[in-house]
C-alpha positions as CSV (number, residue, x, y, z in Angstrom):
1,M,0.0,0.0,0.0
2,M,1.3,3.4,-0.9
3,I,1.2,6.1,1.8
4,D,0.5,9.7,0.9
5,C,2.2,12.3,3.0
6,D,1.2,16.0,2.8
7,F,3.8,18.6,3.7
8,P,3.5,22.4,3.6
9,A,4.4,23.7,0.1
10,A,6.6,26.4,1.7
11,E,7.8,27.5,5.1
12,T,7.0,31.1,5.9
13,S,8.8,31.3,9.3
14,D,12.5,31.0,10.4
15,T,11.9,27.6,12.1
16,F,11.3,24.2,10.5
17,T,9.7,21.1,12.0
18,L,11.6,17.9,11.1
19,T,10.1,14.5,11.7
20,P,12.4,11.5,12.1
21,I,11.8,8.9,9.4
22,G,13.2,6.1,11.6
23,R,15.5,5.2,14.5
24,I,18.8,3.3,14.8
25,A,19.3,0.1,16.8
26,S,23.1,0.0,17.3
27,D,26.0,-1.9,18.6
28,Y,26.7,1.3,20.6
29,P,24.3,1.5,23.5
30,D,26.3,4.5,24.9
31,K,28.0,7.3,23.1
32,F,31.4,6.8,25.0
33,G,33.7,4.9,22.7
34,I,31.9,5.5,19.4
35,P,34.5,6.2,16.7
36,R,34.4,9.9,15.8
37,Q,33.9,9.2,12.1
38,P,32.0,6.5,10.2
39,G,34.1,3.7,8.6
40,L,36.7,3.5,11.4
41,A,35.0,0.4,12.9
42,S,33.8,-1.6,10.0
43,A,32.6,-4.4,12.4
44,A,29.9,-2.1,13.9
45,R,26.4,-3.2,13.0
46,A,23.1,-1.3,13.1
47,T,19.6,-1.4,11.8
48,L,17.5,1.5,10.7
49,T,13.8,0.8,11.1
50,L,11.5,3.3,9.3
51,A,8.6,4.8,11.3
52,P,5.1,3.5,10.2
53,A,4.4,6.7,8.2
54,F,7.4,6.0,6.0
55,A,7.6,2.2,6.1
56,D,6.2,1.7,2.6
57,P,8.5,-0.6,0.6
58,L,8.1,1.7,-2.3
59,T,10.2,4.3,-0.4
60,V,13.3,2.1,-0.8
61,R,12.7,0.7,-4.2
62,G,16.1,0.7,-6.0
63,L,18.1,1.5,-2.9
64,D,19.6,-2.0,-2.8
65,A,21.6,-1.1,-5.9
66,F,23.8,1.2,-3.8
67,S,26.5,0.0,-1.4
68,H,26.6,3.0,0.8
69,L,24.2,5.6,2.1
70,W,24.3,9.1,3.6
71,L,22.2,9.4,6.8
72,T,21.1,12.8,8.1
73,F,20.4,12.4,11.9
74,V,20.1,14.2,15.2
75,F,22.8,14.1,17.9
76,H,19.9,13.5,20.4
77,Q,22.2,12.8,23.4
78,S,24.1,16.1,23.0
79,P,23.0,19.2,25.0
80,T,20.9,21.8,23.1
81,R,23.4,24.5,24.0
82,W,26.2,25.3,21.6
83,T,29.3,27.6,21.4
84,P,31.0,29.2,18.4
85,L,34.3,27.7,19.4
86,V,35.0,24.0,20.2
87,R,38.1,21.9,21.0
88,P,38.5,19.1,18.5
89,P,39.7,15.9,20.1
90,R,41.9,15.4,17.0
91,L,44.0,18.3,18.2
92,G,44.3,16.9,21.8
93,G,41.6,19.2,23.1
94,N,44.2,22.0,23.3
95,A,43.2,24.2,20.3
96,K,39.9,25.9,19.5
97,H,38.3,26.0,16.1
98,G,35.0,27.4,14.9
99,V,32.1,25.0,15.3
100,F,31.5,25.0,11.6
101,A,35.1,24.1,10.9
102,T,34.7,20.9,12.9
103,R,32.4,17.9,13.2
104,S,31.6,18.6,16.8
105,T,28.2,17.3,18.1
106,H,27.7,20.6,19.9
107,R,26.0,22.3,16.9
108,P,23.2,24.9,16.7
109,N,20.8,22.3,15.2
110,R,22.6,19.1,16.4
111,L,22.5,17.7,12.9
112,G,24.9,14.9,11.9
113,L,25.8,13.3,8.6
114,S,27.1,9.7,8.4
115,L,28.3,7.6,5.5
116,V,27.3,4.0,6.2
117,E,27.5,0.7,4.3
118,L,24.1,-0.9,3.3
119,V,24.2,-4.6,3.9
120,K,20.6,-5.5,3.1
121,I,17.0,-4.3,3.1
122,D,14.2,-6.2,4.9
123,T,10.6,-5.3,3.8
124,H,8.8,-8.3,5.3
125,H,7.5,-6.3,8.3
126,G,7.8,-2.7,7.6
127,V,11.1,-1.5,6.3
128,T,14.5,-2.1,8.0
129,L,17.9,-1.3,6.6
130,H,20.8,-3.4,7.9
131,L,24.0,-1.2,8.1
132,R,27.7,-1.6,8.9
133,G,30.6,0.7,9.6
134,H,28.5,3.4,11.3
135,D,29.1,5.9,14.1
136,L,25.6,6.1,15.5
137,V,24.5,5.6,19.1
138,D,21.5,3.3,19.8
139,G,18.2,5.2,19.5
140,T,19.5,7.9,17.1
141,P,16.7,9.6,15.2
142,V,17.3,9.6,11.4
143,L,15.9,12.5,9.3
144,D,16.8,11.4,5.8
145,I,18.5,8.8,3.6
146,K,20.3,9.5,0.4
147,P,22.4,7.1,-1.8
148,Y,26.1,7.7,-2.0
149,L,27.5,8.5,-5.4
150,A,31.2,7.8,-5.6
151,W,31.8,9.7,-8.8
152,A,30.3,12.9,-7.3
153,E,31.3,12.7,-3.7
154,A,34.7,11.0,-3.5
155,L,37.3,13.7,-3.9
156,P,40.8,12.3,-2.9
157,A,42.5,15.6,-3.8
158,A,40.3,17.7,-1.4
159,R,42.0,19.4,1.5
160,S,41.2,18.0,4.9
161,G,42.3,20.9,7.2
162,F,43.6,19.8,10.6
163,A,42.6,16.1,9.9
164,P,44.5,15.3,6.7
165,T,44.9,11.6,7.5
166,P,43.1,8.9,9.6
167,P,43.8,9.0,13.3
168,P,46.5,6.7,14.6
169,S,45.5,3.2,15.5
170,L,46.6,1.6,18.8
171,P,47.4,-2.1,19.3
172,V,44.8,-3.8,21.4
173,T,45.5,-6.8,23.6
174,F,43.2,-9.2,25.5
175,S,43.6,-10.8,28.8
176,A,43.0,-14.5,29.3
177,A,39.7,-13.7,31.1
178,A,38.6,-11.5,28.2
179,E,39.4,-14.2,25.6
180,A,37.5,-16.8,27.7
181,A,34.4,-14.5,27.8
182,L,34.5,-14.2,24.0
183,L,34.8,-17.9,23.5
184,M,31.5,-18.4,25.4
185,R,29.6,-16.2,22.9
186,H,28.1,-17.1,19.5
187,D,29.1,-13.7,18.3
188,G,32.6,-13.9,19.9
189,D,34.6,-13.4,16.7
190,S,32.6,-10.3,15.5
191,L,32.5,-8.8,19.0
192,R,36.3,-9.3,19.4
193,E,36.8,-7.4,16.1
194,L,34.4,-4.7,17.1
195,I,36.2,-4.2,20.4
196,R,39.6,-4.2,18.7
197,Q,38.5,-1.6,16.1
198,V,36.8,0.7,18.7
199,L,39.7,0.6,21.3
200,A,42.3,1.1,18.5
201,Q,40.8,4.6,18.1
202,D,41.6,5.3,21.8
203,P,38.2,6.5,23.1
204,R,39.7,8.2,26.2
205,P,39.0,12.0,26.5
206,A,41.9,14.1,25.3
207,Y,42.6,15.5,28.7
208,H,43.1,11.9,30.0
209,K,45.6,11.1,27.3
210,N,47.7,14.1,28.3
211,A,47.5,13.4,32.1
212,Q,50.1,11.6,34.1
213,N,49.7,8.0,35.5
214,T,46.9,7.2,33.1
215,S,47.8,3.5,33.3
216,E,46.1,3.4,36.8
217,R,42.8,4.5,35.3
218,R,40.3,1.9,34.2
219,Y,37.6,2.5,31.5
220,G,34.4,0.9,30.6
221,V,33.1,0.8,27.0
222,R,29.6,-0.5,26.4
223,L,29.3,-2.5,23.2
224,R,26.3,-4.6,22.3
225,D,25.2,-6.2,25.6
226,V,28.6,-6.1,27.4
227,D,30.8,-3.8,29.3
228,V,34.4,-3.9,28.0
229,R,36.8,-3.1,30.9
230,C,40.1,-1.8,29.6
231,Y,43.1,0.4,30.4
232,P,46.1,1.9,28.5
233,I,49.5,0.3,28.8
234,T,53.0,1.3,27.5
235,T,55.5,-1.3,26.5
236,N,58.9,-0.3,25.1
237,G,57.5,3.1,24.4
238,L,54.5,1.9,22.5
239,D,51.1,2.8,23.7
240,A,48.3,0.1,23.5
241,M,44.9,-0.6,25.0
242,H,44.5,-3.7,27.1
243,V,41.1,-5.5,27.6
244,E,41.0,-6.6,31.2
245,D,37.6,-8.2,31.2
246,I,34.3,-8.5,29.3
247,V,31.2,-8.8,31.4
248,V,27.5,-8.8,30.6
249,A,26.1,-5.3,31.2
250,S,24.2,-5.1,34.4
251,S,21.7,-2.5,33.2
252,P,20.6,-0.8,30.0
253,A,22.8,2.0,28.8
């Protein structure tokens, strides 16, 4: 059945009402630890389920011909306040840049843009898109979907300002207890790779990385239904992240 949706022909005010077309169910129950750009953790899985008003299979006809999608979404867990200057984590939190020169979540309209891989489309009960390589927290409201066009949008010669290359990737090690916990799970292999990819990005706040005695500080990263307990280590001058334990989360994120 085709759904007809009526929208105003023109907006006459300076404000616009945006309606989420669907919401994300994600491997990231909590925003701490999410890679700061899409594609940095290709093992990250998510689904986008369209809201009933938009869940007509006709809305996604032909979308399966594309491998990647642009998602416009709302940083719904970020505060509504914003500032003209922010401290990009990429610069260690020590330098300020204009908010529009960064990808900070603290934006006037809290809008985000993410390039994700489309794995498959399920139209048996509504419309659900299965995604991979995303950077979206569970429950994220999505405002729009557009197919990615490599010939128009991949510009290798473009300047990338203060982030000209991908962030460095840290080695990740696992304790015997962590390895044993992974062996007990049916998704142990994919969860292990997700943990490795996320921790390799060093999710610690910039001011923690610059502090002394950080090896004594433990961190907990929520992924899927587990808490990953980890801490930084330095061996022969090489920084790494060590997974101390993996335990089932005691409560929802």
